[in-house]
MDAnalysis code that builds the backbone (N, CA, C; Angstrom):
import MDAnalysis as mda
import numpy as np

u = mda.Universe.empty(639, n_residues=213, atom_resindex=np.repeat(np.arange(213), 3), trajectory=True)
u.add_TopologyAttr("name", ["N", "CA", "C"] * 213)
u.add_TopologyAttr("resid", np.arange(1, 214))
u.add_TopologyAttr("resname", ["MET", "THR", "GLY", "PHE", "GLN", "ARG", "ALA", "ARG", "GLN", "PRO", "GLU", "GLN", "ILE", "ASN", "LEU", "ARG", "ARG", "GLU", "GLN", "LEU", "LEU", "ALA", "ALA", "ALA", "ALA", "GLU", "LEU", "PHE", "ASP", "ALA", "GLU", "GLY", "PRO", "SER", "GLY", "ALA", "GLY", "LEU", "ASN", "ALA", "ILE", "ALA", "ALA", "LYS", "ALA", "GLY", "PHE", "THR", "LYS", "SER", "ASN", "VAL", "TYR", "ARG", "TYR", "PHE", "GLU", "SER", "ARG", "GLU", "GLN", "VAL", "LEU", "LEU", "GLU", "LEU", "PHE", "ARG", "SER", "GLU", "PHE", "SER", "GLY", "LEU", "VAL", "GLU", "THR", "LEU", "GLU", "GLU", "ALA", "ILE", "ALA", "ASP", "CYS", "PRO", "VAL", "GLY", "ASP", "ILE", "THR", "ALA", "LEU", "ALA", "ASP", "THR", "ILE", "THR", "GLN", "ALA", "PHE", "LEU", "ALA", "ARG", "PRO", "ARG", "CYS", "CYS", "GLU", "LEU", "ILE", "SER", "ILE", "LEU", "ALA", "SER", "THR", "LEU", "GLU", "GLN", "ASN", "VAL", "SER", "GLU", "ALA", "THR", "ILE", "ALA", "ASP", "THR", "LYS", "THR", "HIS", "MET", "GLY", "ARG", "GLN", "ASN", "ALA", "ARG", "VAL", "VAL", "ALA", "ALA", "LEU", "SER", "ASP", "ARG", "LEU", "PRO", "THR", "ALA", "SER", "PRO", "ALA", "ASP", "CYS", "GLY", "TRP", "VAL", "ILE", "ALA", "MET", "ILE", "GLY", "SER", "LEU", "VAL", "ALA", "GLY", "MET", "TRP", "PRO", "ALA", "ALA", "HIS", "PRO", "PRO", "ALA", "ALA", "GLY", "ILE", "ALA", "VAL", "LEU", "ALA", "ARG", "PRO", "GLU", "PHE", "ALA", "HIS", "MET", "ARG", "ILE", "ASP", "LEU", "ALA", "ARG", "ASP", "LEU", "ARG", "ARG", "ALA", "ALA", "ILE", "ALA", "LEU", "LEU", "ARG", "SER", "THR", "ALA"])
u.atoms.positions = np.array([
    [0.746, -1.319, 0.268],
    [-0.185, -0.204, 0.195],
    [1.160, 1.283, -0.154],
    [0.631, 2.018, -1.311],
    [1.575, 3.244, -1.386],
    [1.400, 4.461, 0.118],
    [2.396, 4.979, 0.603],
    [2.098, 5.682, 1.848],
    [0.856, 4.708, 2.656],
    [1.615, 3.893, 3.460],
    [0.942, 2.912, 4.116],
    [1.198, 4.060, 5.792],
    [0.356, 3.737, 6.226],
    [0.442, 4.299, 7.631],
    [-0.277, 3.349, 9.028],
    [0.665, 2.952, 9.872],
    [0.409, 2.142, 11.133],
    [-0.867, 2.483, 11.496],
    [-2.167, 1.956, 11.674],
    [-2.931, 2.452, 12.406],
    [-2.412, 2.459, 13.862],
    [-2.792, 3.257, 14.555],
    [-2.282, 3.532, 16.040],
    [-3.907, 3.945, 17.120],
    [-4.677, 4.676, 16.825],
    [-6.277, 4.579, 17.467],
    [-6.664, 3.394, 17.527],
    [-7.656, 3.035, 18.442],
    [-8.546, 1.966, 18.351],
    [-9.397, 1.932, 16.975],
    [-10.076, 3.055, 16.511],
    [-10.889, 2.626, 15.483],
    [-9.946, 2.591, 14.396],
    [-9.079, 3.327, 14.005],
    [-8.107, 2.515, 12.985],
    [-7.777, 1.711, 12.830],
    [-7.576, 0.820, 13.908],
    [-6.812, -0.467, 13.684],
    [-7.821, -1.365, 13.443],
    [-9.608, -1.314, 14.059],
    [-10.607, -1.900, 14.040],
    [-10.623, -1.879, 12.420],
    [-10.598, -0.587, 12.070],
    [-10.881, -0.684, 10.135],
    [-9.967, -1.377, 9.484],
    [-8.649, -1.532, 10.151],
    [-7.859, -2.144, 9.363],
    [-8.158, -3.216, 9.170],
    [-8.394, -4.144, 10.361],
    [-8.330, -5.560, 10.958],
    [-9.839, -6.221, 9.786],
    [-10.643, -5.056, 9.605],
    [-12.360, -5.418, 8.843],
    [-11.599, -5.175, 7.225],
    [-11.074, -4.636, 7.176],
    [-10.787, -4.517, 5.648],
    [-9.453, -5.728, 5.032],
    [-8.726, -6.168, 6.221],
    [-8.406, -7.783, 5.779],
    [-9.497, -8.616, 5.976],
    [-10.245, -8.902, 7.075],
    [-11.412, -9.676, 6.891],
    [-12.298, -9.310, 5.664],
    [-12.884, -8.762, 5.189],
    [-13.575, -8.667, 3.982],
    [-12.930, -9.104, 2.759],
    [-11.283, -8.640, 2.752],
    [-10.551, -9.562, 1.770],
    [-10.377, -10.776, 1.549],
    [-10.479, -11.585, 2.696],
    [-10.296, -12.976, 3.423],
    [-11.647, -13.721, 3.033],
    [-12.900, -12.695, 3.594],
    [-14.076, -13.807, 3.058],
    [-14.221, -13.097, 1.765],
    [-13.894, -12.696, 0.639],
    [-14.154, -12.283, -0.637],
    [-13.268, -13.596, -1.095],
    [-11.884, -13.471, -0.843],
    [-11.498, -14.832, -1.471],
    [-11.495, -16.088, -1.264],
    [-11.918, -16.385, 0.308],
    [-12.527, -17.594, 0.933],
    [-13.567, -17.909, -0.057],
    [-14.745, -17.113, -0.216],
    [-15.809, -17.570, -0.870],
    [-15.315, -17.951, -2.298],
    [-14.475, -17.314, -3.125],
    [-14.239, -17.671, -4.548],
    [-13.400, -18.777, -4.781],
    [-12.465, -18.819, -3.727],
    [-11.446, -19.738, -3.774],
    [-11.080, -20.753, -2.941],
    [-11.717, -21.050, -1.891],
    [-11.664, -21.854, -0.757],
    [-10.421, -21.299, 0.080],
    [-10.553, -22.418, 1.165],
    [-9.042, -21.977, 2.018],
    [-7.987, -22.030, 1.030],
    [-7.528, -22.557, 0.022],
    [-6.267, -22.446, -0.200],
    [-5.926, -21.207, -1.026],
    [-7.039, -20.525, -1.785],
    [-7.089, -19.422, -2.048],
    [-6.620, -18.183, -1.431],
    [-7.469, -18.581, 0.025],
    [-7.302, -17.020, 1.004],
    [-5.757, -17.251, 1.778],
    [-4.718, -17.306, 1.070],
    [-3.481, -17.302, 1.558],
    [-3.260, -15.670, 1.808],
    [-2.069, -15.535, 2.685],
    [-1.872, -14.109, 3.466],
    [-1.413, -13.364, 2.090],
    [-0.504, -13.906, 1.321],
    [-0.073, -12.737, 0.549],
    [-1.334, -12.192, -0.347],
    [-2.362, -13.334, -0.726],
    [-3.722, -12.853, -1.378],
    [-4.610, -12.152, -0.884],
    [-4.504, -12.394, 0.497],
    [-5.453, -11.387, 1.587],
    [-4.617, -9.995, 1.525],
    [-3.511, -9.729, 1.897],
    [-2.587, -8.206, 1.702],
    [-3.093, -7.622, 0.753],
    [-2.991, -8.374, -0.446],
    [-2.958, -7.701, -1.874],
    [-4.524, -6.918, -2.217],
    [-5.203, -8.158, -1.747],
    [-7.033, -7.848, -1.933],
    [-7.139, -6.618, -1.351],
    [-6.463, -6.628, -0.030],
    [-6.746, -5.710, 0.805],
    [-6.151, -4.088, 0.609],
    [-5.048, -4.289, -0.148],
    [-4.019, -3.298, -0.303],
    [-3.054, -3.418, 0.660],
    [-2.967, -4.244, 0.917],
    [-1.852, -4.140, 2.117],
    [-0.609, -4.842, 1.961],
    [0.506, -4.916, 2.141],
    [1.728, -5.611, 2.028],
    [1.646, -6.781, 3.256],
    [2.398, -8.197, 3.368],
    [2.228, -9.126, 3.758],
    [2.990, -8.593, 5.484],
    [3.764, -7.872, 5.632],
    [4.267, -7.472, 6.348],
    [3.532, -6.445, 7.098],
    [2.736, -5.884, 6.910],
    [1.817, -4.990, 7.444],
    [0.728, -5.902, 7.650],
    [0.096, -6.640, 7.273],
    [-0.863, -7.708, 7.967],
    [-0.546, -8.425, 9.715],
    [0.748, -8.448, 9.474],
    [1.224, -9.136, 10.825],
    [1.157, -8.315, 11.939],
    [0.956, -6.552, 12.022],
    [0.432, -5.916, 12.909],
    [-0.747, -5.914, 13.407],
    [-1.400, -6.763, 12.617],
    [-2.868, -6.858, 13.075],
    [-3.613, -8.459, 13.280],
    [-3.226, -9.175, 12.478],
    [-2.884, -10.752, 12.872],
    [-1.731, -11.674, 13.000],
    [-1.758, -12.394, 13.597],
    [-0.437, -13.234, 13.937],
    [-0.260, -14.239, 12.815],
    [-1.126, -14.495, 11.676],
    [-1.422, -15.444, 10.726],
    [-1.889, -15.475, 9.629],
    [-2.404, -16.282, 8.404],
    [-3.347, -16.279, 7.812],
    [-4.485, -17.179, 8.610],
    [-3.994, -17.927, 9.535],
    [-4.967, -18.725, 10.141],
    [-6.200, -18.334, 10.925],
    [-5.159, -16.817, 11.515],
    [-5.655, -16.041, 12.626],
    [-6.982, -15.417, 11.733],
    [-6.512, -14.754, 10.899],
    [-7.625, -14.264, 10.037],
    [-8.536, -15.070, 9.692],
    [-8.594, -16.303, 9.353],
    [-9.777, -16.910, 9.270],
    [-10.341, -17.606, 10.571],
    [-9.713, -17.438, 11.427],
    [-10.156, -17.769, 12.665],
    [-11.322, -17.026, 12.829],
    [-10.694, -15.369, 13.158],
    [-11.539, -14.301, 12.946],
    [-12.647, -14.180, 12.391],
    [-12.648, -14.777, 10.976],
    [-13.916, -14.618, 10.078],
    [-14.516, -15.577, 10.328],
    [-14.655, -16.951, 11.115],
    [-14.994, -17.912, 11.413],
    [-15.672, -17.430, 12.749],
    [-15.257, -16.531, 13.506],
    [-15.941, -16.325, 14.787],
    [-17.088, -15.408, 14.555],
    [-16.753, -14.396, 13.210],
    [-18.280, -13.529, 13.316],
    [-19.312, -14.334, 12.370],
    [-18.335, -15.263, 11.697],
    [-19.656, -16.227, 10.662],
    [-20.601, -16.802, 12.183],
    [-19.745, -17.908, 12.742],
    [-20.467, -18.240, 13.520],
    [-21.515, -17.710, 14.702],
    [-21.135, -16.508, 15.080],
    [-21.854, -15.477, 15.854],
    [-23.628, -15.011, 15.004],
    [-22.910, -15.347, 13.751],
    [-24.179, -15.018, 12.999],
    [-25.299, -15.932, 12.781],
    [-24.646, -17.543, 12.684],
    [-25.219, -18.619, 12.641],
    [-26.467, -18.538, 14.128],
    [-25.302, -18.485, 15.381],
    [-26.023, -18.478, 16.373],
    [-26.970, -17.905, 16.481],
    [-26.912, -16.351, 16.358],
    [-28.024, -15.167, 16.092],
    [-29.479, -15.862, 15.195],
    [-29.180, -16.634, 14.143],
    [-29.989, -17.290, 13.012],
    [-30.860, -18.327, 14.181],
    [-29.669, -19.536, 14.596],
    [-29.990, -19.899, 15.415],
    [-31.516, -20.159, 16.533],
    [-30.869, -18.779, 17.029],
    [-31.550, -18.449, 18.468],
    [-33.105, -18.164, 17.917],
    [-33.245, -17.305, 16.903],
    [-34.077, -16.729, 16.694],
    [-35.230, -17.865, 16.088],
    [-34.646, -18.415, 15.376],
    [-35.585, -19.970, 14.410],
    [-35.954, -20.728, 15.022],
    [-34.953, -21.122, 16.153],
    [-35.730, -21.861, 17.299],
    [-36.723, -21.549, 18.223],
    [-36.856, -20.204, 18.535],
    [-37.493, -19.853, 19.074],
    [-39.010, -19.598, 18.730],
    [-38.969, -19.743, 17.474],
    [-40.089, -20.124, 16.160],
    [-40.743, -21.148, 16.397],
    [-40.051, -22.389, 17.081],
    [-40.540, -23.491, 16.420],
    [-41.538, -24.130, 18.051],
    [-42.734, -25.002, 17.515],
    [-43.587, -25.202, 18.421],
    [-42.929, -26.092, 19.808],
    [-43.323, -26.318, 20.904],
    [-43.009, -26.875, 21.957],
    [-42.492, -28.203, 21.746],
    [-41.538, -29.280, 21.425],
    [-41.658, -30.621, 21.046],
    [-41.767, -30.705, 20.064],
    [-41.819, -29.928, 19.097],
    [-42.136, -30.355, 17.424],
    [-40.194, -30.892, 17.312],
    [-40.204, -32.072, 17.226],
    [-38.769, -32.293, 17.145],
    [-38.439, -32.353, 15.403],
    [-39.436, -32.265, 14.485],
    [-39.259, -32.228, 13.241],
    [-39.272, -30.616, 12.970],
    [-39.962, -30.025, 13.497],
    [-39.520, -28.461, 13.253],
    [-37.977, -28.131, 13.573],
    [-37.711, -28.379, 14.144],
    [-36.759, -28.255, 15.046],
    [-35.669, -28.945, 14.139],
    [-35.335, -29.868, 13.751],
    [-34.318, -30.499, 13.144],
    [-34.067, -29.746, 11.317],
    [-35.606, -29.185, 10.822],
    [-35.696, -28.493, 9.767],
    [-35.100, -26.890, 10.360],
    [-35.569, -26.385, 10.956],
    [-34.897, -24.911, 11.580],
    [-33.287, -25.239, 11.744],
    [-33.058, -26.161, 12.223],
    [-31.596, -26.335, 12.297],
    [-30.813, -26.466, 11.417],
    [-31.537, -27.436, 10.284],
    [-30.697, -27.325, 9.138],
    [-30.640, -26.799, 8.205],
    [-31.654, -25.875, 8.248],
    [-31.853, -24.768, 7.058],
    [-30.726, -23.325, 7.385],
    [-30.745, -23.164, 8.929],
    [-29.566, -22.078, 9.630],
    [-27.969, -22.688, 8.968],
    [-28.272, -23.888, 9.133],
    [-26.558, -24.201, 8.521],
    [-26.433, -24.241, 7.418],
    [-26.928, -24.736, 6.331],
    [-27.264, -24.770, 4.736],
    [-27.573, -22.948, 4.424],
    [-27.821, -21.893, 5.173],
    [-28.005, -20.754, 4.619],
    [-26.828, -19.564, 4.622],
    [-25.776, -20.567, 5.529],
    [-24.363, -20.257, 5.784],
    [-23.544, -20.809, 5.521],
    [-23.077, -20.931, 4.258],
    [-22.155, -21.727, 3.979],
    [-20.723, -21.704, 3.867],
    [-20.459, -20.683, 4.254],
    [-18.984, -19.720, 4.650],
    [-18.810, -20.529, 5.583],
    [-19.799, -20.304, 6.948],
    [-19.916, -20.831, 8.233],
    [-19.163, -22.333, 7.967],
    [-20.156, -22.816, 7.292],
    [-19.919, -24.142, 7.348],
    [-18.583, -24.792, 6.943],
    [-18.039, -24.232, 5.757],
    [-16.885, -24.502, 5.527],
    [-15.674, -24.242, 6.174],
    [-15.941, -23.255, 6.985],
    [-14.915, -22.670, 8.166],
    [-14.999, -23.655, 9.037],
    [-16.085, -24.378, 9.668],
    [-16.584, -24.995, 10.338],
    [-15.605, -26.505, 10.313],
    [-15.515, -26.939, 9.004],
    [-14.975, -28.129, 8.861],
    [-13.595, -28.214, 8.536],
    [-13.051, -26.622, 8.671],
    [-11.612, -26.721, 8.710],
    [-10.847, -26.029, 9.677],
    [-12.136, -25.834, 10.978],
    [-11.836, -25.419, 12.188],
    [-10.313, -26.013, 12.692],
    [-10.225, -27.425, 13.197],
    [-9.120, -27.910, 13.915],
    [-8.098, -28.328, 13.227],
    [-8.394, -28.856, 12.130],
    [-7.029, -29.216, 10.904],
    [-6.702, -27.669, 10.204],
    [-7.244, -26.941, 10.374],
    [-6.367, -25.857, 10.029],
    [-6.761, -24.912, 10.708],
    [-7.436, -24.021, 10.913],
    [-7.760, -22.493, 11.498],
    [-6.795, -22.665, 13.015],
    [-6.886, -23.908, 13.741],
    [-6.227, -24.013, 15.037],
    [-4.694, -24.208, 15.191],
    [-3.968, -24.274, 13.717],
    [-2.881, -24.299, 13.035],
    [-2.209, -22.913, 13.250],
    [-0.647, -22.534, 13.656],
    [-0.200, -21.656, 13.052],
    [-0.496, -20.305, 14.045],
    [-1.107, -20.425, 15.213],
    [-1.539, -19.626, 16.164],
    [-1.683, -19.548, 17.475],
    [-1.501, -18.784, 18.349],
    [-1.291, -19.099, 19.595],
    [-1.971, -19.569, 20.156],
    [-1.778, -20.345, 21.464],
    [-2.630, -21.041, 22.713],
    [-3.349, -19.727, 23.166],
    [-3.151, -18.299, 23.467],
    [-4.295, -17.384, 23.967],
    [-4.849, -17.498, 22.649],
    [-5.013, -17.020, 21.218],
    [-6.015, -17.313, 20.428],
    [-6.964, -18.457, 20.380],
    [-6.053, -19.635, 20.597],
    [-7.097, -20.832, 20.629],
    [-8.407, -20.974, 21.359],
    [-7.439, -20.490, 22.951],
    [-8.618, -20.317, 24.294],
    [-9.714, -19.186, 23.970],
    [-9.363, -18.041, 23.507],
    [-10.191, -16.909, 23.280],
    [-11.276, -17.545, 22.142],
    [-10.787, -18.391, 21.435],
    [-12.493, -18.580, 20.265],
    [-12.939, -19.598, 20.952],
    [-12.135, -21.073, 21.436],
    [-12.864, -21.879, 22.658],
    [-14.238, -21.093, 23.268],
    [-13.597, -20.064, 23.855],
    [-14.597, -19.049, 24.928],
    [-15.430, -18.347, 24.295],
    [-15.125, -17.961, 23.237],
    [-16.307, -17.022, 22.500],
    [-17.510, -18.082, 21.982],
    [-16.941, -19.999, 21.640],
    [-18.036, -20.246, 20.875],
    [-18.824, -21.121, 22.300],
    [-18.022, -21.281, 23.059],
    [-18.839, -21.591, 24.489],
    [-20.422, -20.575, 24.721],
    [-19.799, -19.623, 24.796],
    [-20.798, -18.189, 25.270],
    [-21.860, -18.298, 24.408],
    [-21.746, -18.282, 22.469],
    [-22.271, -18.450, 21.637],
    [-23.302, -20.042, 21.621],
    [-22.651, -20.931, 22.041],
    [-23.355, -22.384, 22.134],
    [-23.849, -22.296, 23.263],
    [-23.990, -21.584, 24.276],
    [-24.909, -21.860, 25.532],
    [-26.468, -20.562, 24.862],
    [-26.178, -19.986, 23.858],
    [-27.382, -19.078, 23.362],
    [-28.409, -20.314, 22.880],
    [-27.625, -21.080, 22.264],
    [-28.170, -22.219, 21.507],
    [-28.863, -23.190, 22.334],
    [-27.998, -23.584, 23.232],
    [-28.515, -24.701, 24.279],
    [-29.870, -24.055, 25.325],
    [-29.612, -23.036, 25.597],
    [-31.064, -22.047, 26.234],
    [-32.080, -22.364, 25.421],
    [-31.864, -21.854, 23.882],
    [-33.488, -21.835, 23.027],
    [-33.487, -23.009, 22.646],
    [-33.053, -24.086, 22.638],
    [-33.516, -25.849, 21.986],
    [-33.941, -26.031, 23.491],
    [-33.274, -25.931, 24.595],
    [-33.870, -26.319, 25.780],
    [-35.596, -26.111, 26.344],
    [-35.723, -24.674, 25.918],
    [-36.765, -24.422, 26.007],
    [-38.090, -24.546, 24.652],
    [-37.478, -25.050, 23.796],
    [-38.365, -26.186, 22.545],
    [-38.514, -27.356, 23.193],
    [-37.813, -27.471, 24.344],
    [-37.620, -29.405, 24.371],
    [-37.387, -29.352, 26.202],
    [-38.655, -29.043, 26.456],
    [-38.756, -29.212, 28.061],
    [-38.320, -30.590, 29.015],
    [-38.509, -31.190, 27.989],
    [-38.263, -32.920, 28.522],
    [-36.587, -33.460, 28.764],
    [-36.050, -32.599, 27.649],
    [-34.445, -32.683, 27.597],
    [-33.583, -31.650, 28.736],
    [-32.861, -32.393, 29.312],
    [-31.608, -31.754, 29.880],
    [-30.863, -30.589, 29.282],
    [-30.762, -29.598, 30.206],
    [-29.209, -28.645, 28.991],
    [-28.231, -29.397, 28.642],
    [-27.641, -30.360, 29.426],
    [-26.453, -30.980, 28.885],
    [-26.687, -31.676, 27.742],
    [-28.111, -32.472, 27.527],
    [-28.701, -33.171, 26.466],
    [-28.440, -32.426, 24.866],
    [-29.160, -30.953, 25.551],
    [-29.440, -29.936, 24.296],
    [-28.096, -29.664, 23.978],
    [-26.981, -29.620, 24.630],
    [-25.670, -29.191, 24.328],
    [-25.336, -30.256, 23.456],
    [-25.483, -31.679, 24.125],
    [-24.577, -32.419, 22.844],
    [-25.267, -32.924, 21.648],
    [-26.498, -32.131, 21.668],
    [-27.077, -32.411, 20.100],
    [-26.363, -31.397, 19.234],
    [-26.103, -30.261, 20.217],
    [-26.003, -29.028, 19.230],
    [-24.076, -29.645, 18.850],
    [-23.601, -29.768, 19.782],
    [-22.082, -30.697, 19.360],
    [-22.153, -31.390, 18.631],
    [-22.903, -32.380, 18.277],
    [-22.740, -33.768, 17.511],
    [-22.849, -32.972, 15.747],
    [-24.440, -31.814, 16.103],
    [-24.695, -31.349, 14.828],
    [-23.616, -30.771, 14.047],
    [-23.082, -30.116, 14.930],
    [-21.835, -29.338, 14.580],
    [-20.712, -30.494, 14.232],
    [-20.575, -31.045, 14.666],
    [-19.326, -32.054, 14.419],
    [-19.778, -33.063, 12.906],
    [-21.117, -33.339, 12.913],
    [-21.887, -34.000, 11.318],
    [-21.214, -32.700, 10.263],
    [-21.774, -31.895, 10.638],
    [-21.505, -30.651, 9.790],
    [-20.085, -30.287, 9.272],
    [-19.148, -30.272, 10.027],
    [-17.768, -30.534, 10.003],
    [-17.191, -31.826, 9.004],
    [-17.700, -32.716, 9.172],
    [-17.029, -33.955, 8.363],
    [-18.037, -34.356, 7.073],
    [-19.590, -33.729, 6.937],
    [-20.406, -33.734, 5.555],
    [-20.326, -32.848, 4.500],
    [-19.447, -31.866, 5.024],
    [-19.334, -30.261, 4.370],
    [-18.216, -30.836, 2.929],
    [-17.178, -31.203, 3.655],
    [-16.167, -31.242, 2.287],
    [-16.680, -32.799, 1.751],
    [-17.503, -33.410, 2.521],
    [-18.081, -34.750, 1.608],
    [-18.868, -34.148, 0.316],
    [-19.737, -33.320, 0.736],
    [-20.831, -33.210, -0.110],
    [-20.288, -31.869, -1.172],
    [-18.980, -31.643, -0.659],
    [-18.838, -30.226, -1.818],
    [-17.088, -30.925, -2.109],
    [-16.928, -32.420, -2.963],
    [-15.427, -32.435, -3.038],
    [-15.232, -31.783, -4.500],
    [-13.850, -31.742, -4.658],
    [-13.115, -31.399, -6.300],
    [-13.940, -32.232, -7.409],
    [-13.388, -31.171, -8.701],
    [-14.046, -31.248, -9.833],
    [-14.041, -33.387, -10.346],
    [-12.815, -33.465, -9.640],
    [-12.755, -35.112, -10.480],
    [-13.867, -35.873, -9.008],
    [-13.460, -35.583, -7.960],
    [-14.615, -36.402, -7.111],
    [-16.181, -36.111, -7.799],
    [-16.551, -35.112, -7.909],
    [-17.761, -34.674, -8.698],
    [-17.923, -36.074, -10.233],
    [-17.437, -35.739, -10.435],
    [-17.268, -36.289, -11.593],
    [-17.371, -38.051, -11.374],
    [-16.720, -38.633, -10.351],
    [-16.853, -39.916, -9.612],
    [-18.184, -39.946, -9.026],
    [-18.411, -39.344, -8.900],
    [-19.694, -39.265, -7.528],
    [-20.959, -39.591, -8.336],
    [-20.952, -38.802, -9.884],
    [-22.166, -38.884, -10.371],
    [-22.139, -40.073, -11.663],
    [-21.600, -40.956, -11.250],
    [-21.337, -42.273, -11.918],
    [-22.466, -43.285, -11.154],
    [-23.318, -44.090, -11.533],
    [-24.072, -44.798, -10.593],
    [-23.694, -45.839, -10.041],
    [-22.447, -46.155, -9.846],
    [-22.300, -47.654, -9.089],
    [-21.752, -46.596, -7.977],
    [-21.338, -45.132, -8.127],
    [-21.013, -44.691, -6.460],
    [-22.485, -43.629, -6.068],
    [-23.468, -44.063, -6.766],
    [-24.597, -43.146, -5.950],
    [-24.903, -43.340, -4.329],
    [-24.250, -44.271, -4.009],
    [-24.929, -44.696, -2.664],
    [-23.881, -43.417, -1.842],
    [-22.505, -43.278, -1.893],
    [-21.574, -42.432, -1.487],
    [-21.600, -40.717, -1.729],
    [-23.359, -40.418, -2.436],
    [-23.255, -39.289, -2.650],
    [-23.747, -38.368, -1.241],
    [-23.381, -37.443, -0.708],
    [-24.052, -36.698, 0.975],
    [-24.930, -35.546, -0.013],
    [-26.712, -35.780, 0.534],
    [-27.050, -34.447, 0.385],
    [-27.129, -34.052, 1.839],
    [-26.542, -33.058, 1.748],
    [-26.873, -32.237, 3.070],
    [-28.358, -32.091, 3.837],
    [-28.885, -31.347, 2.849],
    [-30.355, -30.710, 2.976],
    [-30.895, -32.431, 3.510],
    [-31.188, -33.161, 2.657],
    [-31.441, -34.647, 3.479],
    [-30.860, -35.420, 4.802],
    [-30.028, -35.370, 4.932],
    [-28.851, -36.279, 5.441],
    [-28.732, -35.615, 6.580],
    [-28.031, -34.263, 6.703],
    [-28.082, -33.464, 8.087],
    [-29.524, -33.459, 8.857],
    [-30.826, -33.095, 8.284],
    [-31.909, -33.003, 8.957],
    [-32.657, -34.605, 9.262],
    [-32.088, -35.618, 8.788],
    [-32.220, -36.777, 9.406],
    [-31.330, -36.869, 10.340],
    [-29.965, -36.721, 10.732],
    [-29.299, -36.849, 11.207],
    [-29.849, -35.955, 12.628],
    [-30.116, -34.819, 12.152],
    [-30.769, -33.839, 13.744],
    [-31.639, -34.724, 14.183],
    [-32.777, -34.697, 12.952],
    [-34.150, -35.740, 13.700],
    [-33.806, -37.022, 14.789],
    [-32.759, -37.882, 14.506],
    [-32.061, -38.437, 15.390],
    [-31.794, -38.507, 16.722],
    [-30.869, -37.127, 16.287],
    [-30.137, -36.901, 17.863],
    [-31.241, -36.234, 18.572],
    [-32.335, -35.185, 18.072],
    [-33.055, -34.643, 18.880],
    [-34.189, -35.970, 19.619],
    [-34.574, -36.834, 18.820],
    [-35.491, -37.648, 19.414],
    [-34.647, -38.375, 20.717],
    [-33.022, -38.611, 20.164],
    [-32.438, -39.429, 21.555],
    [-32.875, -38.825, 22.878],
    [-32.829, -37.623, 22.525],
    [-33.180, -36.718, 24.418],
    [-34.541, -36.913, 25.033],
    [-35.300, -37.377, 23.858],
    [-37.051, -37.913, 24.322],
    [-36.790, -38.680, 25.939],
])
């Protein structure tokens, strides 16, 4: 960036970070994790790579911060949508939870690489801060779900949400393979291996919710 000046005031620092996060989000959506390297993020935002380190410790921390923002948005949607479901209606809850995840593909993909990629090359403090943030956000969803499932304990509701998140993490890459994988799965003999998230995540969510009754 020509004439780049280091941000010193909190509002200036926040602005620089938001510029980098916006660039990372655009690259991530267009090219996936591999396209959102630190050099690419810096160039997209009009920074030099060395200047990025003033605001983030690594490429992974940029994406981890993006995940935190996306996760907060997902939780807000889940909290409101779950509250609108009839009490005890497991099918409605499964539909609501499935739709909330599928409506946020960026969040789902970030969830799928959280442990394998985003928590690499970052400090212990950064991981702890993220886990704390996730715990607070999850508590909101657990409270909403407990209100709709009065026969289930908060611990059971927390387990359901955790298991659904784990399923999303595993199912997302399987449902979005590279081009060669798509071509192979299109063959009739591999039809049984295809993942349909709208169908399969909903079915799994129903089973998990019913297990708390």
